[in-house]
C-alpha positions as CSV (number, residue, x, y, z in Angstrom):
1,M,16.3,41.6,-39.8
2,A,13.1,43.1,-41.8
3,L,11.7,46.2,-40.7
4,G,7.6,47.5,-41.5
5,G,5.3,49.3,-40.1
6,G,2.2,50.7,-39.4
7,G,0.4,53.2,-36.3
8,C,-1.7,51.9,-33.4
9,Q,-4.1,53.9,-31.8
10,D,-3.1,53.0,-28.2
11,G,-5.5,55.8,-25.9
12,D,-6.5,53.4,-23.5
13,M,-3.0,52.5,-22.6
14,D,-1.7,53.9,-20.0
15,D,2.0,53.6,-18.5
16,M,1.6,50.1,-16.4
17,D,3.4,48.4,-18.7
18,L,6.5,50.2,-18.2
19,K,6.4,49.9,-14.5
20,G,9.0,47.2,-14.7
21,F,11.4,49.6,-16.7
22,S,14.6,49.0,-14.5
23,G,16.5,51.8,-16.6
24,R,18.6,49.2,-18.3
25,V,17.4,48.7,-21.8
26,R,18.4,45.8,-24.5
27,L,19.8,47.7,-27.5
28,F,18.5,46.5,-31.0
29,P,20.5,48.3,-33.6
30,L,18.6,49.1,-36.6
31,P,20.9,50.6,-39.7
32,G,18.9,52.9,-41.2
33,V,15.5,52.4,-39.8
34,V,14.4,55.2,-37.1
35,M,11.0,53.6,-34.9
36,F,8.8,56.1,-33.3
37,P,6.6,55.8,-30.3
38,H,2.6,54.8,-30.9
39,V,3.8,52.7,-33.8
40,V,3.7,48.8,-34.3
41,A,6.7,47.4,-36.6
42,P,7.1,43.7,-37.7
43,L,10.6,42.4,-37.2
44,H,11.9,39.1,-38.0
45,I,14.9,38.1,-35.7
46,F,17.5,35.6,-37.4
47,E,21.0,36.6,-35.7
48,P,22.2,34.4,-32.6
49,R,22.6,37.1,-30.7
50,Y,19.3,38.9,-31.2
51,R,17.7,35.9,-30.7
52,R,18.9,35.4,-27.0
53,M,18.2,39.7,-26.7
54,T,14.8,38.3,-27.4
55,A,14.5,35.6,-25.0
56,D,15.6,37.3,-22.2
57,A,13.4,40.1,-23.0
58,L,10.2,37.8,-23.2
59,E,11.5,36.3,-20.1
60,G,11.3,39.3,-18.5
61,D,9.7,43.0,-19.3
62,R,9.2,42.6,-23.0
63,L,10.9,45.6,-23.6
64,I,13.6,46.3,-26.1
65,A,15.4,49.6,-27.0
66,T,15.7,50.2,-31.4
67,V,18.7,52.4,-31.9
68,G,20.3,53.9,-35.0
69,L,23.7,53.2,-36.1
70,T,26.2,56.7,-36.7
71,G,28.8,55.0,-38.5
72,G,32.0,52.9,-37.7
73,D,32.8,49.2,-37.8
74,G,33.2,46.7,-35.5
75,P,31.1,44.6,-33.4
76,T,30.0,47.5,-31.1
77,P,29.7,50.7,-33.6
78,P,28.4,53.5,-32.2
79,V,24.9,54.2,-31.8
80,E,22.0,57.5,-31.8
81,P,22.1,58.8,-28.4
82,V,18.3,58.9,-28.5
83,G,16.4,55.3,-29.3
84,C,12.7,54.3,-29.2
85,L,11.8,52.2,-26.1
86,G,9.5,49.3,-28.1
87,R,7.4,46.2,-26.1
88,I,6.8,43.2,-27.5
89,I,3.5,42.6,-27.9
90,H,3.0,39.3,-29.8
91,H,5.8,37.0,-31.1
92,E,6.0,33.5,-32.6
93,R,9.3,31.6,-32.1
94,L,10.1,29.5,-35.5
95,A,11.4,25.9,-35.5
96,D,14.9,27.1,-36.1
97,G,15.0,29.2,-33.4
98,R,13.8,32.6,-35.3
99,Y,11.4,34.8,-33.9
100,N,8.7,37.1,-35.7
101,L,7.9,40.2,-33.8
102,L,5.5,42.9,-32.9
103,L,6.9,45.7,-31.3
104,L,4.9,48.6,-30.2
105,G,7.0,51.9,-29.8
106,R,6.1,53.1,-26.2
107,K,8.6,56.1,-25.4
108,R,11.7,57.9,-26.1
109,V,14.8,56.8,-24.6
110,R,18.1,58.8,-24.1
111,L,21.3,56.4,-23.6
112,V,23.2,57.4,-20.5
113,R,26.3,54.7,-20.9
114,E,26.4,51.3,-22.1
115,I,27.0,48.6,-19.6
116,L,29.4,45.9,-20.4
117,D,27.9,42.7,-19.6
118,P,29.9,39.4,-20.7
119,D,27.0,37.2,-19.9
120,R,25.4,38.5,-22.8
121,P,26.1,38.6,-26.5
122,Y,24.1,42.0,-26.8
123,R,24.4,45.2,-25.4
124,V,23.0,46.8,-23.0
125,A,22.4,50.5,-21.8
126,E,21.3,52.6,-18.7
127,A,18.6,54.8,-20.3
128,V,16.1,57.9,-18.8
129,V,12.3,57.8,-20.9
130,I,11.9,61.5,-22.2
131,E,8.6,62.7,-22.2
132,D,7.0,64.4,-24.7
133,E,7.3,68.5,-23.8
134,P,3.9,70.2,-25.3
135,R,5.0,73.5,-24.4
136,S,2.2,76.0,-25.5
137,A,1.2,74.2,-28.8
138,P,-2.5,74.0,-29.4
139,D,-3.6,70.0,-28.5
140,G,-7.1,69.7,-29.8
141,P,-8.8,68.6,-33.1
142,E,-8.3,71.6,-35.0
143,A,-4.6,71.7,-34.7
144,R,-4.5,67.9,-35.5
145,R,-6.8,68.5,-38.5
146,S,-4.8,71.1,-39.6
147,L,-1.6,68.8,-39.5
148,I,-3.4,66.2,-41.2
149,Q,-4.9,68.6,-44.5
150,S,-1.2,70.2,-45.0
151,F,-0.3,66.4,-45.4
152,R,-3.1,66.1,-47.7
153,Q,-2.4,69.0,-49.3
154,A,1.3,68.1,-50.0
155,I,1.2,64.4,-50.4
156,G,-2.3,63.3,-52.1
157,A,-2.3,65.1,-55.5
158,A,1.2,62.8,-55.9
159,A,0.1,59.5,-53.8
160,E,-2.4,56.8,-53.9
161,I,-3.2,56.7,-50.0
162,D,-5.6,54.3,-48.3
163,D,-8.2,56.1,-46.8
164,E,-7.5,53.5,-43.8
165,F,-4.3,55.6,-43.1
166,F,-5.9,58.9,-42.8
167,R,-8.4,57.3,-40.2
168,L,-5.3,56.3,-38.4
169,L,-4.0,59.6,-38.4
170,E,-6.9,61.3,-37.1
171,S,-7.6,58.3,-34.4
172,A,-4.6,59.6,-32.7
173,E,-4.3,60.4,-29.1
174,S,-2.7,63.6,-29.1
175,L,-0.9,65.7,-31.2
176,G,2.7,64.1,-30.4
177,A,1.1,61.0,-31.4
178,L,0.0,62.6,-34.2
179,A,3.2,63.7,-35.3
180,D,5.1,60.5,-34.5
181,I,3.0,58.4,-36.5
182,M,3.3,60.7,-39.9
183,A,7.1,61.0,-39.0
184,H,7.3,57.3,-39.1
185,S,5.5,56.9,-42.5
186,L,6.8,59.7,-44.5
187,P,9.4,59.1,-47.1
188,I,12.2,61.5,-45.6
189,H,15.5,61.1,-44.9
190,G,17.0,58.8,-42.2
191,A,19.0,61.9,-40.8
192,Q,15.4,63.7,-40.5
193,K,13.4,61.2,-38.6
194,Q,16.5,60.9,-35.9
195,R,16.0,64.1,-35.5
196,L,12.1,64.1,-35.2
197,L,12.5,61.2,-32.4
198,A,15.2,63.3,-31.1
199,E,12.7,65.8,-30.6
200,P,10.6,65.8,-27.3
201,D,9.2,69.5,-27.7
202,V,6.0,68.7,-29.9
203,H,5.8,72.1,-31.2
204,A,8.8,72.2,-32.8
205,R,8.2,68.5,-34.2
206,V,5.2,69.2,-35.8
207,G,7.0,72.7,-37.2
208,L,9.9,70.6,-38.8
209,L,7.2,68.3,-40.4
210,L,5.6,70.6,-41.6
211,R,8.6,72.3,-43.1
212,W,9.6,69.0,-44.9
213,I,6.3,68.0,-46.0
214,A,6.4,71.3,-48.5
215,E,10.1,70.6,-49.2
216,M,9.2,67.0,-50.2
217,T,6.4,67.4,-52.3
218,P,7.9,68.6,-55.6
219,T,10.1,65.0,-55.6
220,L,7.4,62.7,-55.0
221,P,6.8,60.8,-58.1
222,L,3.2,60.4,-59.6
223,G,1.2,57.5,-59.0
224,R,3.4,56.2,-56.0
225,T,1.7,54.2,-53.1
226,F,2.2,55.4,-49.5
227,P,3.4,54.7,-46.9
228,P,6.1,53.5,-48.7
229,P,7.4,49.8,-48.2
230,F,10.1,49.6,-45.3
231,S,13.4,48.5,-46.4
232,S,14.8,45.2,-45.2
233,N,17.8,44.9,-42.9
């Protein structure tokens, strides 16, 4: 499985594409990778069990939940309690049965319990959608500009950044969406990304991002390209 990423401006998208969500999610474990809402990720599906998962999703609600692993071995290693519910927005089935997908992150989901289903080779769980909690955090142009400016100051001098990336950030539909796109793209540790994914409070999420942006600035090598390439899985 290979993963890359980019942001998606989905301000015109409501939740109609989630009306068919039954509360059961197909689990797609991604070791070392954390996906966020508002982000489009290309996936290459080659394992037989996940080919079946993809086929079932395409025949149904087109929804897949990406989840991280917490360690352990065996056919069903433990997974993180919070994942990202994504919708397949484009697919290509290759001649040998593999798939290339574009998966749009839609919502955070909390896994309630796994469901044993002997008819499916992949894992399934009951899950509930986690909505953003804006709390008292300001969510206007000024708040978003401030977050982007902090990012520019911390990263800009040490990295070669495409202007298109900043246009993407500036077009985010909300402060929560902006934080998610930045969290997906930043070269921070996977455990930190998982913490951001699990944080529904936008104010707290932005605070963590600002802190980690400041902390990682001295360690960034000059001349690096940003965003960094994603690893193969």
